[in-house]
PDB file of N, CA, C and O in Angstrom:
ATOM      1  N   UNK A   1       5.186   0.567 -39.524  1.00  0.00           N
ATOM      2  CA  UNK A   1       5.105   2.024 -39.398  1.00  0.00           C
ATOM      3  C   UNK A   1       6.236   2.665 -40.200  1.00  0.00           C
ATOM      4  O   UNK A   1       7.346   2.139 -40.283  1.00  0.00           O
ATOM      5  N   UNK A   2       5.927   3.781 -40.767  1.00  0.00           N
ATOM      6  CA  UNK A   2       6.950   4.534 -41.492  1.00  0.00           C
ATOM      7  C   UNK A   2       7.772   5.356 -40.501  1.00  0.00           C
ATOM      8  O   UNK A   2       7.407   5.493 -39.333  1.00  0.00           O
ATOM      9  N   UNK A   3       8.869   5.891 -40.980  1.00  0.00           N
ATOM     10  CA  UNK A   3       9.676   6.775 -40.128  1.00  0.00           C
ATOM     11  C   UNK A   3       8.856   7.974 -39.662  1.00  0.00           C
ATOM     12  O   UNK A   3       8.956   8.388 -38.507  1.00  0.00           O
ATOM     13  N   UNK A   4       8.048   8.528 -40.558  1.00  0.00           N
ATOM     14  CA  UNK A   4       7.215   9.674 -40.185  1.00  0.00           C
ATOM     15  C   UNK A   4       6.191   9.293 -39.117  1.00  0.00           C
ATOM     16  O   UNK A   4       5.931  10.073 -38.201  1.00  0.00           O
ATOM     17  N   UNK A   5       5.609   8.095 -39.231  1.00  0.00           N
ATOM     18  CA  UNK A   5       4.671   7.625 -38.205  1.00  0.00           C
ATOM     19  C   UNK A   5       5.361   7.500 -36.845  1.00  0.00           C
ATOM     20  O   UNK A   5       4.826   7.923 -35.821  1.00  0.00           O
ATOM     21  N   UNK A   6       6.540   6.920 -36.856  1.00  0.00           N
ATOM     22  CA  UNK A   6       7.296   6.761 -35.612  1.00  0.00           C
ATOM     23  C   UNK A   6       7.642   8.109 -35.007  1.00  0.00           C
ATOM     24  O   UNK A   6       7.494   8.311 -33.802  1.00  0.00           O
ATOM     25  N   UNK A   7       8.099   9.023 -35.834  1.00  0.00           N
ATOM     26  CA  UNK A   7       8.438  10.362 -35.349  1.00  0.00           C
ATOM     27  C   UNK A   7       7.214  11.073 -34.785  1.00  0.00           C
ATOM     28  O   UNK A   7       7.308  11.759 -33.768  1.00  0.00           O
ATOM     29  N   UNK A   8       6.075  10.914 -35.437  1.00  0.00           N
ATOM     30  CA  UNK A   8       4.851  11.561 -34.975  1.00  0.00           C
ATOM     31  C   UNK A   8       4.398  10.980 -33.631  1.00  0.00           C
ATOM     32  O   UNK A   8       3.772  11.681 -32.836  1.00  0.00           O
ATOM     33  N   UNK A   9       4.704   9.736 -33.377  1.00  0.00           N
ATOM     34  CA  UNK A   9       4.283   9.088 -32.126  1.00  0.00           C
ATOM     35  C   UNK A   9       5.178   9.438 -30.948  1.00  0.00           C
ATOM     36  O   UNK A   9       4.763   9.262 -29.803  1.00  0.00           O
ATOM     37  N   UNK A  10       6.371   9.919 -31.183  1.00  0.00           N
ATOM     38  CA  UNK A  10       7.312  10.195 -30.103  1.00  0.00           C
ATOM     39  C   UNK A  10       6.767  11.109 -29.008  1.00  0.00           C
ATOM     40  O   UNK A  10       6.921  10.786 -27.831  1.00  0.00           O
ATOM     41  N   UNK A  11       6.137  12.232 -29.343  1.00  0.00           N
ATOM     42  CA  UNK A  11       5.636  13.098 -28.262  1.00  0.00           C
ATOM     43  C   UNK A  11       4.649  12.385 -27.334  1.00  0.00           C
ATOM     44  O   UNK A  11       4.664  12.626 -26.127  1.00  0.00           O
ATOM     45  N   UNK A  12       3.804  11.525 -27.867  1.00  0.00           N
ATOM     46  CA  UNK A  12       2.861  10.778 -27.027  1.00  0.00           C
ATOM     47  C   UNK A  12       3.606   9.810 -26.115  1.00  0.00           C
ATOM     48  O   UNK A  12       3.227   9.618 -24.959  1.00  0.00           O
ATOM     49  N   UNK A  13       4.654   9.210 -26.634  1.00  0.00           N
ATOM     50  CA  UNK A  13       5.451   8.277 -25.825  1.00  0.00           C
ATOM     51  C   UNK A  13       6.115   9.007 -24.668  1.00  0.00           C
ATOM     52  O   UNK A  13       6.150   8.497 -23.548  1.00  0.00           O
ATOM     53  N   UNK A  14       6.640  10.193 -24.931  1.00  0.00           N
ATOM     54  CA  UNK A  14       7.290  10.980 -23.884  1.00  0.00           C
ATOM     55  C   UNK A  14       6.287  11.316 -22.779  1.00  0.00           C
ATOM     56  O   UNK A  14       6.618  11.227 -21.597  1.00  0.00           O
ATOM     57  N   UNK A  15       5.082  11.695 -23.150  1.00  0.00           N
ATOM     58  CA  UNK A  15       4.065  12.007 -22.146  1.00  0.00           C
ATOM     59  C   UNK A  15       3.742  10.781 -21.295  1.00  0.00           C
ATOM     60  O   UNK A  15       3.556  10.894 -20.083  1.00  0.00           O
ATOM     61  N   UNK A  16       3.676   9.625 -21.924  1.00  0.00           N
ATOM     62  CA  UNK A  16       3.399   8.388 -21.205  1.00  0.00           C
ATOM     63  C   UNK A  16       4.518   8.071 -20.215  1.00  0.00           C
ATOM     64  O   UNK A  16       4.253   7.711 -19.068  1.00  0.00           O
ATOM     65  N   UNK A  17       5.756   8.205 -20.656  1.00  0.00           N
ATOM     66  CA  UNK A  17       6.908   7.937 -19.787  1.00  0.00           C
ATOM     67  C   UNK A  17       6.939   8.941 -18.634  1.00  0.00           C
ATOM     68  O   UNK A  17       7.179   8.558 -17.489  1.00  0.00           O
ATOM     69  N   UNK A  18       6.704  10.198 -18.922  1.00  0.00           N
ATOM     70  CA  UNK A  18       6.707  11.228 -17.878  1.00  0.00           C
ATOM     71  C   UNK A  18       5.640  10.943 -16.827  1.00  0.00           C
ATOM     72  O   UNK A  18       5.903  11.075 -15.632  1.00  0.00           O
ATOM     73  N   UNK A  19       4.443  10.555 -17.255  1.00  0.00           N
ATOM     74  CA  UNK A  19       3.373  10.259 -16.303  1.00  0.00           C
ATOM     75  C   UNK A  19       3.720   9.037 -15.470  1.00  0.00           C
ATOM     76  O   UNK A  19       3.484   9.021 -14.262  1.00  0.00           O
ATOM     77  N   UNK A  20       4.276   8.016 -16.103  1.00  0.00           N
ATOM     78  CA  UNK A  20       4.665   6.813 -15.359  1.00  0.00           C
ATOM     79  C   UNK A  20       5.719   7.146 -14.305  1.00  0.00           C
ATOM     80  O   UNK A  20       5.662   6.630 -13.189  1.00  0.00           O
ATOM     81  N   UNK A  21       6.673   7.997 -14.647  1.00  0.00           N
ATOM     82  CA  UNK A  21       7.716   8.392 -13.691  1.00  0.00           C
ATOM     83  C   UNK A  21       7.118   9.168 -12.522  1.00  0.00           C
ATOM     84  O   UNK A  21       7.506   8.945 -11.375  1.00  0.00           O
ATOM     85  N   UNK A  22       6.180  10.073 -12.791  1.00  0.00           N
ATOM     86  CA  UNK A  22       5.514  10.818 -11.707  1.00  0.00           C
ATOM     87  C   UNK A  22       4.749   9.866 -10.795  1.00  0.00           C
ATOM     88  O   UNK A  22       4.801   9.993  -9.572  1.00  0.00           O
ATOM     89  N   UNK A  23       4.043   8.920 -11.390  1.00  0.00           N
ATOM     90  CA  UNK A  23       3.295   7.941 -10.596  1.00  0.00           C
ATOM     91  C   UNK A  23       4.230   7.103  -9.741  1.00  0.00           C
ATOM     92  O   UNK A  23       3.963   6.883  -8.560  1.00  0.00           O
ATOM     93  N   UNK A  24       5.317   6.639 -10.322  1.00  0.00           N
ATOM     94  CA  UNK A  24       6.281   5.821  -9.596  1.00  0.00           C
ATOM     95  C   UNK A  24       6.833   6.580  -8.394  1.00  0.00           C
ATOM     96  O   UNK A  24       6.898   6.038  -7.291  1.00  0.00           O
ATOM     97  N   UNK A  25       7.229   7.826  -8.603  1.00  0.00           N
ATOM     98  CA  UNK A  25       7.773   8.629  -7.514  1.00  0.00           C
ATOM     99  C   UNK A  25       6.731   8.864  -6.423  1.00  0.00           C
ATOM    100  O   UNK A  25       7.063   8.848  -5.238  1.00  0.00           O
ATOM    101  N   UNK A  26       5.477   9.080  -6.812  1.00  0.00           N
ATOM    102  CA  UNK A  26       4.407   9.279  -5.830  1.00  0.00           C
ATOM    103  C   UNK A  26       4.172   8.006  -5.012  1.00  0.00           C
ATOM    104  O   UNK A  26       3.951   8.079  -3.803  1.00  0.00           O
ATOM    105  N   UNK A  27       4.217   6.860  -5.655  1.00  0.00           N
ATOM    106  CA  UNK A  27       3.999   5.596  -4.943  1.00  0.00           C
ATOM    107  C   UNK A  27       5.141   5.329  -3.975  1.00  0.00           C
ATOM    108  O   UNK A  27       4.911   4.873  -2.855  1.00  0.00           O
ATOM    109  N   UNK A  28       6.366   5.608  -4.395  1.00  0.00           N
ATOM    110  CA  UNK A  28       7.511   5.406  -3.499  1.00  0.00           C
ATOM    111  C   UNK A  28       7.402   6.345  -2.302  1.00  0.00           C
ATOM    112  O   UNK A  28       7.659   5.929  -1.172  1.00  0.00           O
ATOM    113  N   UNK A  29       7.027   7.599  -2.529  1.00  0.00           N
ATOM    114  CA  UNK A  29       6.813   8.532  -1.413  1.00  0.00           C
ATOM    115  C   UNK A  29       5.775   7.983  -0.440  1.00  0.00           C
ATOM    116  O   UNK A  29       5.987   8.001   0.772  1.00  0.00           O
ATOM    117  N   UNK A  30       4.660   7.499  -0.964  1.00  0.00           N
ATOM    118  CA  UNK A  30       3.600   6.957  -0.125  1.00  0.00           C
ATOM    119  C   UNK A  30       4.097   5.743   0.667  1.00  0.00           C
ATOM    120  O   UNK A  30       3.820   5.625   1.861  1.00  0.00           O
ATOM    121  N   UNK A  31       4.816   4.858   0.015  1.00  0.00           N
ATOM    122  CA  UNK A  31       5.358   3.693   0.711  1.00  0.00           C
ATOM    123  C   UNK A  31       6.289   4.104   1.840  1.00  0.00           C
ATOM    124  O   UNK A  31       6.227   3.543   2.934  1.00  0.00           O
ATOM    125  N   UNK A  32       7.155   5.082   1.581  1.00  0.00           N
ATOM    126  CA  UNK A  32       8.068   5.546   2.631  1.00  0.00           C
ATOM    127  C   UNK A  32       7.301   6.197   3.767  1.00  0.00           C
ATOM    128  O   UNK A  32       7.650   6.002   4.931  1.00  0.00           O
ATOM    129  N   UNK A  33       6.255   6.975   3.456  1.00  0.00           N
ATOM    130  CA  UNK A  33       5.430   7.589   4.501  1.00  0.00           C
ATOM    131  C   UNK A  33       4.767   6.521   5.366  1.00  0.00           C
ATOM    132  O   UNK A  33       4.495   6.751   6.545  1.00  0.00           O
ATOM    133  N   UNK A  34       4.510   5.364   4.783  1.00  0.00           N
ATOM    134  CA  UNK A  34       3.903   4.245   5.514  1.00  0.00           C
ATOM    135  C   UNK A  34       4.947   3.389   6.224  1.00  0.00           C
ATOM    136  O   UNK A  34       4.611   2.385   6.853  1.00  0.00           O
ATOM    137  N   UNK A  35       6.205   3.785   6.123  1.00  0.00           N
ATOM    138  CA  UNK A  35       7.260   3.087   6.838  1.00  0.00           C
ATOM    139  C   UNK A  35       7.867   1.896   6.118  1.00  0.00           C
ATOM    140  O   UNK A  35       8.617   1.131   6.723  1.00  0.00           O
ATOM    141  N   UNK A  36       7.559   1.723   4.844  1.00  0.00           N
ATOM    142  CA  UNK A  36       8.141   0.615   4.083  1.00  0.00           C
ATOM    143  C   UNK A  36       9.623   0.903   3.869  1.00  0.00           C
ATOM    144  O   UNK A  36      10.002   2.028   3.541  1.00  0.00           O
ATOM    145  N   UNK A  37      10.454  -0.111   4.056  1.00  0.00           N
ATOM    146  CA  UNK A  37      11.904   0.080   3.973  1.00  0.00           C
ATOM    147  C   UNK A  37      12.376   0.231   2.531  1.00  0.00           C
ATOM    148  O   UNK A  37      11.719  -0.191   1.580  1.00  0.00           O
ATOM    149  N   UNK A  38      13.544   0.852   2.418  1.00  0.00           N
ATOM    150  CA  UNK A  38      14.180   0.964   1.105  1.00  0.00           C
ATOM    151  C   UNK A  38      14.494  -0.417   0.544  1.00  0.00           C
ATOM    152  O   UNK A  38      14.441  -0.622  -0.669  1.00  0.00           O
ATOM    153  N   UNK A  39      14.817  -1.356   1.410  1.00  0.00           N
ATOM    154  CA  UNK A  39      15.120  -2.718   0.955  1.00  0.00           C
ATOM    155  C   UNK A  39      13.900  -3.348   0.274  1.00  0.00           C
ATOM    156  O   UNK A  39      14.031  -3.974  -0.778  1.00  0.00           O
ATOM    157  N   UNK A  40      12.718  -3.184   0.871  1.00  0.00           N
ATOM    158  CA  UNK A  40      11.512  -3.750   0.269  1.00  0.00           C
ATOM    159  C   UNK A  40      11.146  -3.042  -1.027  1.00  0.00           C
ATOM    160  O   UNK A  40      10.722  -3.678  -1.992  1.00  0.00           O
ATOM    161  N   UNK A  41      11.308  -1.737  -1.045  1.00  0.00           N
ATOM    162  CA  UNK A  41      11.025  -0.976  -2.269  1.00  0.00           C
ATOM    163  C   UNK A  41      11.995  -1.403  -3.364  1.00  0.00           C
ATOM    164  O   UNK A  41      11.585  -1.654  -4.497  1.00  0.00           O
ATOM    165  N   UNK A  42      13.265  -1.484  -3.031  1.00  0.00           N
ATOM    166  CA  UNK A  42      14.255  -1.918  -4.012  1.00  0.00           C
ATOM    167  C   UNK A  42      13.952  -3.300  -4.555  1.00  0.00           C
ATOM    168  O   UNK A  42      14.043  -3.535  -5.760  1.00  0.00           O
ATOM    169  N   UNK A  43      13.590  -4.218  -3.661  1.00  0.00           N
ATOM    170  CA  UNK A  43      13.272  -5.585  -4.097  1.00  0.00           C
ATOM    171  C   UNK A  43      12.100  -5.582  -5.073  1.00  0.00           C
ATOM    172  O   UNK A  43      12.132  -6.274  -6.090  1.00  0.00           O
ATOM    173  N   UNK A  44      11.062  -4.800  -4.760  1.00  0.00           N
ATOM    174  CA  UNK A  44       9.897  -4.719  -5.643  1.00  0.00           C
ATOM    175  C   UNK A  44      10.260  -4.157  -7.014  1.00  0.00           C
ATOM    176  O   UNK A  44       9.657  -4.522  -8.023  1.00  0.00           O
ATOM    177  N   UNK A  45      11.248  -3.266  -7.042  1.00  0.00           N
ATOM    178  CA  UNK A  45      11.684  -2.655  -8.299  1.00  0.00           C
ATOM    179  C   UNK A  45      12.765  -3.464  -9.000  1.00  0.00           C
ATOM    180  O   UNK A  45      13.128  -3.165 -10.138  1.00  0.00           O
ATOM    181  N   UNK A  46      13.281  -4.489  -8.328  1.00  0.00           N
ATOM    182  CA  UNK A  46      14.328  -5.301  -8.923  1.00  0.00           C
ATOM    183  C   UNK A  46      15.700  -4.660  -8.868  1.00  0.00           C
ATOM    184  O   UNK A  46      16.562  -4.924  -9.706  1.00  0.00           O
ATOM    185  N   UNK A  47      15.891  -3.801  -7.851  1.00  0.00           N
ATOM    186  CA  UNK A  47      17.180  -3.130  -7.664  1.00  0.00           C
ATOM    187  C   UNK A  47      17.571  -3.230  -6.190  1.00  0.00           C
ATOM    188  O   UNK A  47      16.774  -3.668  -5.360  1.00  0.00           O
ATOM    189  N   UNK A  48      18.779  -2.831  -5.875  1.00  0.00           N
ATOM    190  CA  UNK A  48      19.222  -2.833  -4.483  1.00  0.00           C
ATOM    191  C   UNK A  48      18.540  -1.708  -3.710  1.00  0.00           C
ATOM    192  O   UNK A  48      17.991  -0.778  -4.301  1.00  0.00           O
ATOM    193  N   UNK A  49      18.584  -1.806  -2.372  1.00  0.00           N
ATOM    194  CA  UNK A  49      18.029  -0.721  -1.559  1.00  0.00           C
ATOM    195  C   UNK A  49      18.788   0.569  -1.804  1.00  0.00           C
ATOM    196  O   UNK A  49      18.212   1.656  -1.785  1.00  0.00           O
ATOM    197  N   UNK A  50      20.113   0.435  -2.039  1.00  0.00           N
ATOM    198  CA  UNK A  50      20.923   1.620  -2.301  1.00  0.00           C
ATOM    199  C   UNK A  50      20.500   2.293  -3.615  1.00  0.00           C
ATOM    200  O   UNK A  50      20.440   3.519  -3.704  1.00  0.00           O
ATOM    201  N   UNK A  51      20.211   1.475  -4.627  1.00  0.00           N
ATOM    202  CA  UNK A  51      19.780   2.031  -5.913  1.00  0.00           C
ATOM    203  C   UNK A  51      18.419   2.714  -5.779  1.00  0.00           C
ATOM    204  O   UNK A  51      18.199   3.784  -6.346  1.00  0.00           O
ATOM    205  N   UNK A  52      17.510   2.094  -5.030  1.00  0.00           N
ATOM    206  CA  UNK A  52      16.196   2.701  -4.811  1.00  0.00           C
ATOM    207  C   UNK A  52      16.342   4.018  -4.064  1.00  0.00           C
ATOM    208  O   UNK A  52      15.742   5.026  -4.437  1.00  0.00           O
ATOM    209  N   UNK A  53      17.145   3.999  -3.005  1.00  0.00           N
ATOM    210  CA  UNK A  53      17.365   5.223  -2.233  1.00  0.00           C
ATOM    211  C   UNK A  53      17.985   6.310  -3.117  1.00  0.00           C
ATOM    212  O   UNK A  53      17.557   7.464  -3.082  1.00  0.00           O
ATOM    213  N   UNK A  54      18.982   5.940  -3.899  1.00  0.00           N
ATOM    214  CA  UNK A  54      19.653   6.909  -4.759  1.00  0.00           C
ATOM    215  C   UNK A  54      18.718   7.554  -5.767  1.00  0.00           C
ATOM    216  O   UNK A  54      18.865   8.730  -6.099  1.00  0.00           O
ATOM    217  N   UNK A  55      17.766   6.787  -6.247  1.00  0.00           N
ATOM    218  CA  UNK A  55      16.845   7.314  -7.255  1.00  0.00           C
ATOM    219  C   UNK A  55      15.725   8.149  -6.651  1.00  0.00           C
ATOM    220  O   UNK A  55      15.290   9.125  -7.263  1.00  0.00           O
ATOM    221  N   UNK A  56      15.247   7.784  -5.458  1.00  0.00           N
ATOM    222  CA  UNK A  56      14.021   8.388  -4.937  1.00  0.00           C
ATOM    223  C   UNK A  56      14.165   9.183  -3.643  1.00  0.00           C
ATOM    224  O   UNK A  56      13.225   9.882  -3.265  1.00  0.00           O
ATOM    225  N   UNK A  57      15.282   9.110  -2.959  1.00  0.00           N
ATOM    226  CA  UNK A  57      15.389   9.746  -1.642  1.00  0.00           C
ATOM    227  C   UNK A  57      15.145  11.248  -1.693  1.00  0.00           C
ATOM    228  O   UNK A  57      14.515  11.802  -0.792  1.00  0.00           O
ATOM    229  N   UNK A  58      15.624  11.901  -2.714  1.00  0.00           N
ATOM    230  CA  UNK A  58      15.417  13.354  -2.822  1.00  0.00           C
ATOM    231  C   UNK A  58      13.935  13.684  -2.888  1.00  0.00           C
ATOM    232  O   UNK A  58      13.487  14.653  -2.273  1.00  0.00           O
ATOM    233  N   UNK A  59      13.168  12.888  -3.628  1.00  0.00           N
ATOM    234  CA  UNK A  59      11.714  13.122  -3.736  1.00  0.00           C
ATOM    235  C   UNK A  59      11.037  12.923  -2.386  1.00  0.00           C
ATOM    236  O   UNK A  59      10.130  13.675  -2.030  1.00  0.00           O
ATOM    237  N   UNK A  60      11.463  11.937  -1.648  1.00  0.00           N
ATOM    238  CA  UNK A  60      10.850  11.636  -0.350  1.00  0.00           C
ATOM    239  C   UNK A  60      11.150  12.758   0.638  1.00  0.00           C
ATOM    240  O   UNK A  60      10.268  13.156   1.400  1.00  0.00           O
ATOM    241  N   UNK A  61      12.367  13.271   0.641  1.00  0.00           N
ATOM    242  CA  UNK A  61      12.756  14.326   1.582  1.00  0.00           C
ATOM    243  C   UNK A  61      12.068  15.655   1.261  1.00  0.00           C
ATOM    244  O   UNK A  61      11.867  16.465   2.166  1.00  0.00           O
ATOM    245  N   UNK A  62      11.704  15.900   0.002  1.00  0.00           N
ATOM    246  CA  UNK A  62      11.085  17.165  -0.394  1.00  0.00           C
ATOM    247  C   UNK A  62       9.714  17.375   0.222  1.00  0.00           C
ATOM    248  O   UNK A  62       9.276  18.518   0.353  1.00  0.00           O
ATOM    249  N   UNK A  63       9.039  16.335   0.597  1.00  0.00           N
ATOM    250  CA  UNK A  63       7.671  16.435   1.109  1.00  0.00           C
ATOM    251  C   UNK A  63       7.636  16.950   2.492  1.00  0.00           C
ATOM    252  O   UNK A  63       6.559  17.094   3.070  1.00  0.00           O
TER     253      UNK A  63
END
């Protein structure tokens, strides 16, 4: 790919990343609503429970 091709593809990549982040946050909210622990969510994401909580707790509390 040329530099121009790569630059032209960037907006599509951003949309893909944004959608994936929205989906991830929605799934974590659903898991928490179902009573799944932060420890299990963190393990599934490959991070500590504290890291999972730090990233997603605000989204869960907003609902």
